[in-house]
Biopython code that builds the backbone (N, CA, C, O; Angstrom):
import numpy as np
from Bio.PDB.StructureBuilder import StructureBuilder

atoms = [
    (1, "MET", "N", (-0.558, -6.060, -0.039)),
    (1, "MET", "CA", (0.180, -5.083, 0.744)),
    (1, "MET", "C", (1.059, -4.272, -0.200)),
    (1, "MET", "O", (1.609, -4.799, -1.168)),
    (2, "GLU", "N", (1.180, -2.998, 0.095)),
    (2, "GLU", "CA", (1.985, -2.114, -0.737)),
    (2, "GLU", "C", (3.253, -1.707, -0.015)),
    (2, "GLU", "O", (3.254, -1.457, 1.190)),
    (3, "VAL", "N", (4.346, -1.645, -0.788)),
    (3, "VAL", "CA", (5.647, -1.241, -0.267)),
    (3, "VAL", "C", (6.202, -0.203, -1.230)),
    (3, "VAL", "O", (6.006, -0.310, -2.441)),
    (4, "GLN", "N", (6.893, 0.803, -0.700)),
    (4, "GLN", "CA", (7.410, 1.835, -1.588)),
    (4, "GLN", "C", (8.858, 2.174, -1.279)),
    (4, "GLN", "O", (9.377, 1.872, -0.204)),
    (5, "ALA", "N", (9.497, 2.812, -2.259)),
    (5, "ALA", "CA", (10.841, 3.361, -2.094)),
    (5, "ALA", "C", (10.867, 4.706, -2.808)),
    (5, "ALA", "O", (10.282, 4.857, -3.881)),
    (6, "ILE", "N", (11.540, 5.676, -2.214)),
    (6, "ILE", "CA", (11.622, 7.016, -2.791)),
    (6, "ILE", "C", (13.080, 7.431, -2.869)),
    (6, "ILE", "O", (13.816, 7.359, -1.885)),
    (7, "TYR", "N", (13.490, 7.870, -4.058)),
    (7, "TYR", "CA", (14.834, 8.407, -4.271)),
    (7, "TYR", "C", (14.657, 9.920, -4.403)),
    (7, "TYR", "O", (14.131, 10.402, -5.406)),
    (8, "LYS", "N", (15.095, 10.662, -3.391)),
    (8, "LYS", "CA", (14.901, 12.105, -3.416)),
    (8, "LYS", "C", (16.137, 12.813, -3.948)),
    (8, "LYS", "O", (17.265, 12.349, -3.787)),
    (9, "HIS", "N", (15.893, 13.936, -4.577)),
    (9, "HIS", "CA", (16.927, 14.835, -5.096)),
    (9, "HIS", "C", (17.847, 14.147, -6.109)),
    (9, "HIS", "O", (19.064, 14.330, -6.069)),
    (10, "ALA", "N", (17.268, 13.363, -7.010)),
    (10, "ALA", "CA", (18.050, 12.760, -8.092)),
    (10, "ALA", "C", (18.410, 13.868, -9.080)),
    (10, "ALA", "O", (17.532, 14.620, -9.504)),
    (11, "ARG", "N", (19.671, 13.981, -9.448)),
    (11, "ARG", "CA", (20.141, 15.090, -10.281)),
    (11, "ARG", "C", (19.834, 14.851, -11.753)),
    (11, "ARG", "O", (20.740, 14.725, -12.577)),
    (12, "MET", "N", (18.556, 14.789, -12.068)),
    (12, "MET", "CA", (18.103, 14.665, -13.446)),
    (12, "MET", "C", (16.692, 15.221, -13.499)),
    (12, "MET", "O", (15.937, 15.116, -12.532)),
    (13, "SER", "N", (16.341, 15.811, -14.629)),
    (13, "SER", "CA", (15.029, 16.442, -14.719)),
    (13, "SER", "C", (13.931, 15.383, -14.675)),
    (13, "SER", "O", (14.129, 14.265, -15.152)),
    (14, "PRO", "N", (12.779, 15.724, -14.108)),
    (14, "PRO", "CA", (11.690, 14.751, -14.004)),
    (14, "PRO", "C", (11.160, 14.305, -15.360)),
    (14, "PRO", "O", (10.596, 13.217, -15.475)),
    (15, "ARG", "N", (11.328, 15.114, -16.365)),
    (15, "ARG", "CA", (10.874, 14.745, -17.709)),
    (15, "ARG", "C", (11.681, 13.572, -18.255)),
    (15, "ARG", "O", (11.123, 12.649, -18.848)),
    (16, "LYS", "N", (12.991, 13.612, -18.053)),
    (16, "LYS", "CA", (13.849, 12.525, -18.534)),
    (16, "LYS", "C", (13.611, 11.233, -17.764)),
    (16, "LYS", "O", (13.617, 10.147, -18.345)),
    (17, "VAL", "N", (13.400, 11.352, -16.451)),
    (17, "VAL", "CA", (13.163, 10.167, -15.629)),
    (17, "VAL", "C", (11.764, 9.617, -15.884)),
    (17, "VAL", "O", (11.556, 8.404, -15.842)),
    (18, "GLY", "N", (10.814, 10.495, -16.146)),
    (18, "GLY", "CA", (9.437, 10.074, -16.374)),
    (18, "GLY", "C", (9.273, 9.189, -17.595)),
    (18, "GLY", "O", (8.392, 8.329, -17.619)),
    (19, "GLU", "N", (10.108, 9.385, -18.615)),
    (19, "GLU", "CA", (10.053, 8.533, -19.804)),
    (19, "GLU", "C", (10.368, 7.085, -19.464)),
    (19, "GLU", "O", (9.790, 6.168, -20.047)),
    (20, "VAL", "N", (11.278, 6.877, -18.526)),
    (20, "VAL", "CA", (11.661, 5.515, -18.136)),
    (20, "VAL", "C", (10.639, 4.921, -17.171)),
    (20, "VAL", "O", (10.310, 3.739, -17.271)),
    (21, "THR", "N", (10.133, 5.730, -16.236)),
    (21, "THR", "CA", (9.189, 5.188, -15.252)),
    (21, "THR", "C", (7.875, 4.750, -15.897)),
    (21, "THR", "O", (7.237, 3.807, -15.427)),
    (22, "ARG", "N", (7.469, 5.430, -16.968)),
    (22, "ARG", "CA", (6.238, 5.027, -17.663)),
    (22, "ARG", "C", (6.369, 3.651, -18.300)),
    (22, "ARG", "O", (5.369, 2.951, -18.461)),
    (23, "GLN", "N", (7.580, 3.253, -18.665)),
    (23, "GLN", "CA", (7.789, 1.964, -19.327)),
    (23, "GLN", "C", (7.663, 0.785, -18.371)),
    (23, "GLN", "O", (7.309, -0.314, -18.798)),
    (24, "ILE", "N", (7.946, 0.992, -17.082)),
    (24, "ILE", "CA", (7.921, -0.150, -16.149)),
    (24, "ILE", "C", (6.624, -0.250, -15.362)),
    (24, "ILE", "O", (6.405, -1.243, -14.668)),
    (25, "GLN", "N", (5.763, 0.747, -15.453)),
    (25, "GLN", "CA", (4.537, 0.747, -14.659)),
    (25, "GLN", "C", (3.614, -0.389, -15.089)),
    (25, "GLN", "O", (3.327, -0.548, -16.276)),
    (26, "GLY", "N", (3.150, -1.178, -14.119)),
    (26, "GLY", "CA", (2.241, -2.280, -14.397)),
    (26, "GLY", "C", (2.922, -3.612, -14.643)),
    (26, "GLY", "O", (2.242, -4.636, -14.706)),
    (27, "LYS", "N", (4.240, -3.638, -14.783)),
    (27, "LYS", "CA", (4.968, -4.884, -15.042)),
    (27, "LYS", "C", (5.343, -5.553, -13.716)),
    (27, "LYS", "O", (5.279, -4.934, -12.653)),
    (28, "SER", "N", (5.729, -6.814, -13.798)),
    (28, "SER", "CA", (6.230, -7.482, -12.600)),
    (28, "SER", "C", (7.599, -6.907, -12.256)),
    (28, "SER", "O", (8.274, -6.337, -13.114)),
    (29, "ALA", "N", (8.004, -7.059, -11.005)),
    (29, "ALA", "CA", (9.246, -6.434, -10.544)),
    (29, "ALA", "C", (10.470, -7.013, -11.253)),
    (29, "ALA", "O", (11.384, -6.274, -11.620)),
    (30, "THR", "N", (10.488, -8.331, -11.446)),
    (30, "THR", "CA", (11.642, -8.947, -12.113)),
    (30, "THR", "C", (11.695, -8.563, -13.594)),
    (30, "THR", "O", (12.774, -8.346, -14.145)),
    (31, "GLU", "N", (10.536, -8.483, -14.227)),
    (31, "GLU", "CA", (10.483, -8.069, -15.635)),
    (31, "GLU", "C", (10.921, -6.616, -15.787)),
    (31, "GLU", "O", (11.600, -6.269, -16.753)),
    (32, "ALA", "N", (10.535, -5.767, -14.835)),
    (32, "ALA", "CA", (10.925, -4.367, -14.875)),
    (32, "ALA", "C", (12.433, -4.207, -14.695)),
    (32, "ALA", "O", (13.044, -3.353, -15.338)),
    (33, "LEU", "N", (13.042, -5.022, -13.822)),
    (33, "LEU", "CA", (14.501, -4.968, -13.646)),
    (33, "LEU", "C", (15.229, -5.339, -14.935)),
    (33, "LEU", "O", (16.197, -4.683, -15.319)),
    (34, "GLU", "N", (14.759, -6.394, -15.600)),
    (34, "GLU", "CA", (15.382, -6.803, -16.868)),
    (34, "GLU", "C", (15.245, -5.715, -17.922)),
    (34, "GLU", "O", (16.175, -5.464, -18.688)),
    (35, "LEU", "N", (14.087, -5.073, -17.959)),
    (35, "LEU", "CA", (13.851, -4.000, -18.925)),
    (35, "LEU", "C", (14.767, -2.813, -18.659)),
    (35, "LEU", "O", (15.314, -2.222, -19.590)),
    (36, "LEU", "N", (14.931, -2.470, -17.389)),
    (36, "LEU", "CA", (15.778, -1.325, -17.038)),
    (36, "LEU", "C", (17.247, -1.584, -17.353)),
    (36, "LEU", "O", (17.974, -0.662, -17.720)),
    (37, "ARG", "N", (17.684, -2.825, -17.213)),
    (37, "ARG", "CA", (19.082, -3.146, -17.542)),
    (37, "ARG", "C", (19.357, -3.003, -19.035)),
    (37, "ARG", "O", (20.499, -2.782, -19.437)),
    (38, "ALA", "N", (18.317, -3.128, -19.861)),
    (38, "ALA", "CA", (18.492, -3.042, -21.316)),
    (38, "ALA", "C", (18.424, -1.609, -21.832)),
    (38, "ALA", "O", (18.807, -1.353, -22.973)),
    (39, "ILE", "N", (17.943, -0.670, -21.018)),
    (39, "ILE", "CA", (17.812, 0.722, -21.462)),
    (39, "ILE", "C", (19.126, 1.459, -21.208)),
    (39, "ILE", "O", (19.570, 1.528, -20.062)),
    (40, "PRO", "N", (19.763, 2.014, -22.253)),
    (40, "PRO", "CA", (21.073, 2.659, -22.080)),
    (40, "PRO", "C", (20.975, 4.144, -21.715)),
    (40, "PRO", "O", (21.467, 4.995, -22.455)),
    (41, "ARG", "N", (20.352, 4.453, -20.598)),
    (41, "ARG", "CA", (20.211, 5.840, -20.153)),
    (41, "ARG", "C", (20.578, 5.956, -18.681)),
    (41, "ARG", "O", (20.448, 4.999, -17.918)),
    (42, "LYS", "N", (21.036, 7.132, -18.298)),
    (42, "LYS", "CA", (21.373, 7.373, -16.893)),
    (42, "LYS", "C", (20.117, 7.283, -16.024)),
    (42, "LYS", "O", (20.172, 6.791, -14.897)),
    (43, "SER", "N", (18.996, 7.758, -16.548)),
    (43, "SER", "CA", (17.758, 7.718, -15.768)),
    (43, "SER", "C", (17.324, 6.287, -15.481)),
    (43, "SER", "O", (16.702, 6.027, -14.451)),
    (44, "ALA", "N", (17.641, 5.355, -16.379)),
    (44, "ALA", "CA", (17.316, 3.946, -16.135)),
    (44, "ALA", "C", (18.116, 3.409, -14.956)),
    (44, "ALA", "O", (17.599, 2.592, -14.194)),
    (45, "ARG", "N", (19.361, 3.843, -14.784)),
    (45, "ARG", "CA", (20.169, 3.406, -13.648)),
    (45, "ARG", "C", (19.570, 3.931, -12.341)),
    (45, "ARG", "O", (19.542, 3.210, -11.344)),
    (46, "LEU", "N", (19.090, 5.178, -12.334)),
    (46, "LEU", "CA", (18.505, 5.749, -11.121)),
    (46, "LEU", "C", (17.205, 5.039, -10.756)),
    (46, "LEU", "O", (16.957, 4.771, -9.581)),
    (47, "VAL", "N", (16.373, 4.731, -11.751)),
    (47, "VAL", "CA", (15.117, 4.035, -11.498)),
    (47, "VAL", "C", (15.394, 2.603, -11.059)),
    (47, "VAL", "O", (14.693, 2.071, -10.198)),
    (48, "GLU", "N", (16.417, 1.970, -11.650)),
    (48, "GLU", "CA", (16.782, 0.602, -11.267)),
    (48, "GLU", "C", (17.218, 0.548, -9.800)),
    (48, "GLU", "O", (16.856, -0.373, -9.067)),
    (49, "LYS", "N", (17.994, 1.540, -9.389)),
    (49, "LYS", "CA", (18.443, 1.610, -8.001)),
    (49, "LYS", "C", (17.252, 1.744, -7.051)),
    (49, "LYS", "O", (17.224, 1.114, -5.993)),
    (50, "THR", "N", (16.271, 2.563, -7.429)),
    (50, "THR", "CA", (15.083, 2.747, -6.606)),
    (50, "THR", "C", (14.231, 1.490, -6.572)),
    (50, "THR", "O", (13.687, 1.138, -5.525)),
    (51, "LEU", "N", (14.110, 0.807, -7.713)),
    (51, "LEU", "CA", (13.329, -0.428, -7.776)),
    (51, "LEU", "C", (13.969, -1.521, -6.920)),
    (51, "LEU", "O", (13.265, -2.262, -6.233)),
    (52, "LYS", "N", (15.287, -1.625, -6.957)),
    (52, "LYS", "CA", (15.973, -2.611, -6.110)),
    (52, "LYS", "C", (15.738, -2.311, -4.625)),
    (52, "LYS", "O", (15.582, -3.226, -3.817)),
    (53, "SER", "N", (15.715, -1.027, -4.278)),
    (53, "SER", "CA", (15.449, -0.648, -2.897)),
    (53, "SER", "C", (14.031, -1.016, -2.487)),
    (53, "SER", "O", (13.804, -1.468, -1.365)),
    (54, "ALA", "N", (13.070, -0.822, -3.395)),
    (54, "ALA", "CA", (11.681, -1.173, -3.097)),
    (54, "ALA", "C", (11.524, -2.681, -2.928)),
    (54, "ALA", "O", (10.781, -3.136, -2.058)),
    (55, "ILE", "N", (12.224, -3.461, -3.763)),
    (55, "ILE", "CA", (12.177, -4.931, -3.644)),
    (55, "ILE", "C", (12.793, -5.367, -2.310)),
    (55, "ILE", "O", (12.274, -6.264, -1.646)),
    (56, "ALA", "N", (13.897, -4.729, -1.927)),
    (56, "ALA", "CA", (14.531, -5.056, -0.651)),
    (56, "ALA", "C", (13.625, -4.694, 0.524)),
    (56, "ALA", "O", (13.574, -5.423, 1.514)),
    (57, "ASN", "N", (12.914, -3.576, 0.421)),
    (57, "ASN", "CA", (11.964, -3.196, 1.466)),
    (57, "ASN", "C", (10.854, -4.236, 1.593)),
    (57, "ASN", "O", (10.421, -4.567, 2.697)),
    (58, "ALA", "N", (10.402, -4.744, 0.452)),
    (58, "ALA", "CA", (9.314, -5.723, 0.464)),
    (58, "ALA", "C", (9.763, -7.052, 1.062)),
    (58, "ALA", "O", (9.027, -7.658, 1.840)),
    (59, "THR", "N", (10.953, -7.508, 0.709)),
    (59, "THR", "CA", (11.413, -8.811, 1.191)),
    (59, "THR", "C", (11.867, -8.756, 2.645)),
    (59, "THR", "O", (11.614, -9.694, 3.402)),
    (60, "ASN", "N", (12.528, -7.680, 3.049)),
    (60, "ASN", "CA", (13.075, -7.620, 4.408)),
    (60, "ASN", "C", (12.082, -7.076, 5.438)),
    (60, "ASN", "O", (11.986, -7.608, 6.544)),
    (61, "ASN", "N", (11.359, -6.041, 5.090)),
    (61, "ASN", "CA", (10.475, -5.410, 6.073)),
    (61, "ASN", "C", (9.080, -6.028, 6.093)),
    (61, "ASN", "O", (8.518, -6.267, 7.161)),
    (62, "ALA", "N", (8.520, -6.289, 4.899)),
    (62, "ALA", "CA", (7.145, -6.795, 4.834)),
    (62, "ALA", "C", (7.082, -8.307, 4.649)),
    (62, "ALA", "O", (5.991, -8.877, 4.615)),
    (63, "LYS", "N", (8.237, -8.967, 4.528)),
    (63, "LYS", "CA", (8.317, -10.428, 4.375)),
    (63, "LYS", "C", (7.501, -10.934, 3.180)),
    (63, "LYS", "O", (6.788, -11.932, 3.282)),
    (64, "LEU", "N", (7.616, -10.223, 2.033)),
    (64, "LEU", "CA", (6.923, -10.621, 0.811)),
    (64, "LEU", "C", (7.886, -11.347, -0.123)),
    (64, "LEU", "O", (9.097, -11.134, -0.060)),
    (65, "ASN", "N", (7.355, -12.191, -0.973)),
    (65, "ASN", "CA", (8.158, -12.912, -1.951)),
    (65, "ASN", "C", (8.400, -11.999, -3.154)),
    (65, "ASN", "O", (7.461, -11.395, -3.671)),
    (66, "ALA", "N", (9.647, -11.897, -3.599)),
    (66, "ALA", "CA", (9.993, -10.981, -4.683)),
    (66, "ALA", "C", (9.415, -11.409, -6.025)),
    (66, "ALA", "O", (9.254, -10.574, -6.915)),
    (67, "SER", "N", (9.104, -12.682, -6.188)),
    (67, "SER", "CA", (8.616, -13.155, -7.488)),
    (67, "SER", "C", (7.157, -12.772, -7.756)),
    (67, "SER", "O", (6.717, -12.808, -8.905)),
    (68, "VAL", "N", (6.400, -12.404, -6.712)),
    (68, "VAL", "CA", (4.991, -12.049, -6.912)),
    (68, "VAL", "C", (4.755, -10.544, -6.930)),
    (68, "VAL", "O", (3.611, -10.108, -7.064)),
    (69, "LEU", "N", (5.796, -9.747, -6.800)),
    (69, "LEU", "CA", (5.634, -8.297, -6.725)),
    (69, "LEU", "C", (5.395, -7.684, -8.104)),
    (69, "LEU", "O", (5.975, -8.123, -9.098)),
    (70, "ARG", "N", (4.537, -6.668, -8.153)),
    (70, "ARG", "CA", (4.255, -5.919, -9.372)),
    (70, "ARG", "C", (4.472, -4.436, -9.098)),
    (70, "ARG", "O", (4.283, -3.968, -7.975)),
    (71, "VAL", "N", (4.869, -3.699, -10.137)),
    (71, "VAL", "CA", (5.049, -2.254, -10.018)),
    (71, "VAL", "C", (3.673, -1.618, -10.195)),
    (71, "VAL", "O", (3.145, -1.558, -11.306)),
    (72, "ARG", "N", (3.100, -1.145, -9.095)),
    (72, "ARG", "CA", (1.777, -0.524, -9.172)),
    (72, "ARG", "C", (1.888, 0.935, -9.614)),
    (72, "ARG", "O", (1.055, 1.424, -10.376)),
    (73, "LEU", "N", (2.923, 1.625, -9.129)),
    (73, "LEU", "CA", (3.080, 3.037, -9.431)),
    (73, "LEU", "C", (4.559, 3.359, -9.555)),
    (73, "LEU", "O", (5.357, 2.969, -8.702)),
    (74, "ALA", "N", (4.923, 4.062, -10.602)),
    (74, "ALA", "CA", (6.297, 4.544, -10.777)),
    (74, "ALA", "C", (6.204, 5.954, -11.353)),
    (74, "ALA", "O", (5.805, 6.140, -12.503)),
    (75, "VAL", "N", (6.574, 6.938, -10.549)),
    (75, "VAL", "CA", (6.465, 8.328, -10.979)),
    (75, "VAL", "C", (7.746, 9.088, -10.656)),
    (75, "VAL", "O", (8.509, 8.713, -9.765)),
    (76, "ALA", "N", (7.959, 10.163, -11.403)),
    (76, "ALA", "CA", (9.073, 11.073, -11.147)),
    (76, "ALA", "C", (8.488, 12.463, -10.955)),
    (76, "ALA", "O", (8.072, 13.106, -11.920)),
    (77, "ASN", "N", (8.455, 12.923, -9.724)),
    (77, "ASN", "CA", (7.933, 14.246, -9.410)),
    (77, "ASN", "C", (9.067, 15.252, -9.373)),
    (77, "ASN", "O", (10.233, 14.891, -9.214)),
    (78, "GLU", "N", (8.709, 16.514, -9.522)),
    (78, "GLU", "CA", (9.716, 17.557, -9.539)),
    (78, "GLU", "C", (10.207, 17.854, -8.131)),
    (78, "GLU", "O", (9.415, 18.001, -7.201)),
    (79, "GLY", "N", (11.522, 17.938, -7.989)),
    (79, "GLY", "CA", (12.120, 18.266, -6.704)),
    (79, "GLY", "C", (12.576, 19.716, -6.690)),
    (79, "GLY", "O", (12.045, 20.554, -7.420)),
    (80, "ALA", "N", (13.553, 19.999, -5.863)),
    (80, "ALA", "CA", (14.089, 21.357, -5.771)),
    (80, "ALA", "C", (14.860, 21.704, -7.046)),
    (80, "ALA", "O", (15.231, 20.825, -7.824)),
    (81, "ARG", "N", (15.086, 22.975, -7.236)),
    (81, "ARG", "CA", (15.885, 23.431, -8.378)),
    (81, "ARG", "C", (17.090, 24.198, -7.864)),
    (81, "ARG", "O", (16.979, 25.027, -6.961)),
    (82, "MET", "N", (18.251, 23.908, -8.455)),
    (82, "MET", "CA", (19.420, 24.717, -8.138)),
    (82, "MET", "C", (19.431, 25.874, -9.122)),
    (82, "MET", "O", (19.328, 25.667, -10.331)),
    (83, "LYS", "N", (19.555, 27.085, -8.611)),
    (83, "LYS", "CA", (19.533, 28.258, -9.472)),
    (83, "LYS", "C", (20.956, 28.762, -9.668)),
    (83, "LYS", "O", (21.658, 29.061, -8.702)),
    (84, "ARG", "N", (21.366, 28.851, -10.904)),
    (84, "ARG", "CA", (22.687, 29.347, -11.267)),
    (84, "ARG", "C", (22.510, 30.503, -12.249)),
    (84, "ARG", "O", (21.417, 30.706, -12.778)),
    (85, "TRP", "N", (23.580, 31.260, -12.496)),
    (85, "TRP", "CA", (23.489, 32.408, -13.383)),
    (85, "TRP", "C", (24.546, 32.322, -14.469)),
    (85, "TRP", "O", (25.698, 31.979, -14.203)),
    (86, "GLN", "N", (24.151, 32.633, -15.685)),
    (86, "GLN", "CA", (25.026, 32.632, -16.859)),
    (86, "GLN", "C", (25.251, 34.097, -17.273)),
    (86, "GLN", "O", (24.283, 34.830, -17.475)),
    (87, "PRO", "N", (26.500, 34.526, -17.398)),
    (87, "PRO", "CA", (26.742, 35.903, -17.845)),
    (87, "PRO", "C", (26.194, 36.127, -19.257)),
    (87, "PRO", "O", (26.344, 35.280, -20.137)),
    (88, "LYS", "N", (25.569, 37.263, -19.452)),
    (88, "LYS", "CA", (24.992, 37.624, -20.750)),
    (88, "LYS", "C", (25.584, 38.948, -21.212)),
    (88, "LYS", "O", (26.465, 39.515, -20.565)),
    (89, "ALA", "N", (25.093, 39.417, -22.319)),
    (89, "ALA", "CA", (25.625, 40.631, -22.924)),
    (89, "ALA", "C", (25.345, 41.867, -22.068)),
    (89, "ALA", "O", (24.343, 41.934, -21.357)),
    (90, "ARG", "N", (26.239, 42.830, -22.150)),
    (90, "ARG", "CA", (26.112, 44.141, -21.527)),
    (90, "ARG", "C", (25.953, 44.070, -20.015)),
    (90, "ARG", "O", (25.228, 44.871, -19.423)),
    (91, "GLY", "N", (26.635, 43.105, -19.388)),
    (91, "GLY", "CA", (26.678, 43.038, -17.933)),
    (91, "GLY", "C", (25.480, 42.410, -17.267)),
    (91, "GLY", "O", (25.392, 42.416, -16.039)),
    (92, "SER", "N", (24.553, 41.867, -18.033)),
    (92, "SER", "CA", (23.388, 41.239, -17.406)),
    (92, "SER", "C", (23.652, 39.757, -17.166)),
    (92, "SER", "O", (24.709, 39.239, -17.529)),
    (93, "ALA", "N", (22.699, 39.090, -16.561)),
    (93, "ALA", "CA", (22.854, 37.666, -16.264)),
    (93, "ALA", "C", (21.551, 36.945, -16.584)),
    (93, "ALA", "O", (20.463, 37.489, -16.393)),
    (94, "GLY", "N", (21.675, 35.705, -17.077)),
    (94, "GLY", "CA", (20.505, 34.883, -17.382)),
    (94, "GLY", "C", (20.452, 33.688, -16.460)),
    (94, "GLY", "O", (21.491, 33.124, -16.116)),
    (95, "PRO", "N", (19.249, 33.291, -16.049)),
    (95, "PRO", "CA", (19.131, 32.176, -15.101)),
    (95, "PRO", "C", (19.343, 30.813, -15.757)),
    (95, "PRO", "O", (18.995, 30.604, -16.919)),
    (96, "ILE", "N", (19.921, 29.894, -14.987)),
    (96, "ILE", "CA", (20.027, 28.489, -15.368)),
    (96, "ILE", "C", (19.371, 27.704, -14.240)),
    (96, "ILE", "O", (19.747, 27.856, -13.078)),
    (97, "LEU", "N", (18.386, 26.861, -14.576)),
    (97, "LEU", "CA", (17.710, 26.045, -13.570)),
    (97, "LEU", "C", (18.175, 24.606, -13.711)),
    (97, "LEU", "O", (17.897, 23.955, -14.718)),
    (98, "LYS", "N", (18.878, 24.112, -12.710)),
    (98, "LYS", "CA", (19.310, 22.721, -12.706)),
    (98, "LYS", "C", (18.266, 21.931, -11.931)),
    (98, "LYS", "O", (18.175, 22.036, -10.708)),
    (99, "ARG", "N", (17.482, 21.144, -12.652)),
    (99, "ARG", "CA", (16.321, 20.486, -12.074)),
    (99, "ARG", "C", (16.691, 19.170, -11.392)),
    (99, "ARG", "O", (17.632, 18.481, -11.786)),
    (100, "MET", "N", (15.920, 18.851, -10.360)),
    (100, "MET", "CA", (16.069, 17.581, -9.652)),
    (100, "MET", "C", (14.710, 16.894, -9.617)),
    (100, "MET", "O", (13.676, 17.528, -9.827)),
    (101, "SER", "N", (14.722, 15.603, -9.353)),
    (101, "SER", "CA", (13.456, 14.868, -9.315)),
    (101, "SER", "C", (13.428, 13.931, -8.117)),
    (101, "SER", "O", (14.463, 13.541, -7.577)),
    (102, "HIS", "N", (12.207, 13.584, -7.720)),
    (102, "HIS", "CA", (11.963, 12.589, -6.682)),
    (102, "HIS", "C", (11.342, 11.383, -7.374)),
    (102, "HIS", "O", (10.249, 11.486, -7.931)),
    (103, "ILE", "N", (12.028, 10.237, -7.347)),
    (103, "ILE", "CA", (11.533, 9.026, -7.994)),
    (103, "ILE", "C", (10.822, 8.184, -6.939)),
    (103, "ILE", "O", (11.404, 7.860, -5.904)),
    (104, "ARG", "N", (9.569, 7.833, -7.200)),
    (104, "ARG", "CA", (8.771, 7.054, -6.246)),
    (104, "ARG", "C", (8.258, 5.803, -6.936)),
    (104, "ARG", "O", (7.621, 5.878, -7.987)),
    (105, "ILE", "N", (8.543, 4.638, -6.332)),
    (105, "ILE", "CA", (8.090, 3.349, -6.866)),
    (105, "ILE", "C", (7.308, 2.638, -5.787)),
    (105, "ILE", "O", (7.786, 2.466, -4.666)),
    (106, "VAL", "N", (6.087, 2.220, -6.137)),
    (106, "VAL", "CA", (5.222, 1.486, -5.217)),
    (106, "VAL", "C", (5.018, 0.091, -5.773)),
    (106, "VAL", "O", (4.591, -0.072, -6.916)),
    (107, "LEU", "N", (5.326, -0.923, -4.961)),
    (107, "LEU", "CA", (5.140, -2.324, -5.351)),
    (107, "LEU", "C", (3.966, -2.916, -4.578)),
    (107, "LEU", "O", (3.703, -2.536, -3.437)),
    (108, "THR", "N", (3.269, -3.845, -5.213)),
    (108, "THR", "CA", (2.166, -4.528, -4.554)),
    (108, "THR", "C", (2.269, -6.019, -4.840)),
    (108, "THR", "O", (2.870, -6.431, -5.832)),
    (109, "ASP", "N", (1.675, -6.827, -3.957)),
    (109, "ASP", "CA", (1.713, -8.266, -4.149)),
    (109, "ASP", "C", (0.376, -8.798, -4.673)),
    (109, "ASP", "O", (0.180, -10.012, -4.728)),
    (110, "GLU", "N", (-0.532, -7.923, -5.051)),
    (110, "GLU", "CA", (-1.844, -8.350, -5.538)),
    (110, "GLU", "C", (-1.830, -8.552, -7.038)),
    (110, "GLU", "O", (-2.852, -8.913, -7.621)),
]
sb = StructureBuilder()
sb.init_structure("model")
sb.init_model(0)
sb.init_chain("A")
sb.init_seg("    ")
for serial, (resi, resn, name, xyz) in enumerate(atoms, 1):
    if name == "N":
        sb.init_residue(resn, " ", resi, " ")
    sb.init_atom(name, np.array(xyz, "f"), 0.0, 1.0, " ", f" {name:<3s}", serial, name[0])
structure = sb.get_structure()
């Protein structure tokens, strides 16, 4: 059985989060949590929060044992962008794109 958790509109670019999600894909859930605690990045904290939510969904909603869960899929897709403007020379303006990401973690018991 598969269980998932999605963290939407995380205020970090999907490229930065994707580096961390690739490291935990295919590992057991407990091993992935230990790995995320050792990574000193903000994106690791966001992925850890999502992984804990997915584990809680599996244990409470699907009545699965947390020790047998594996991370089947961990991806960071691009979310909305906040558009801001930076003043430039001679009265013009340059765009600033503040990127957001959607973190999706799918756990399986197989």
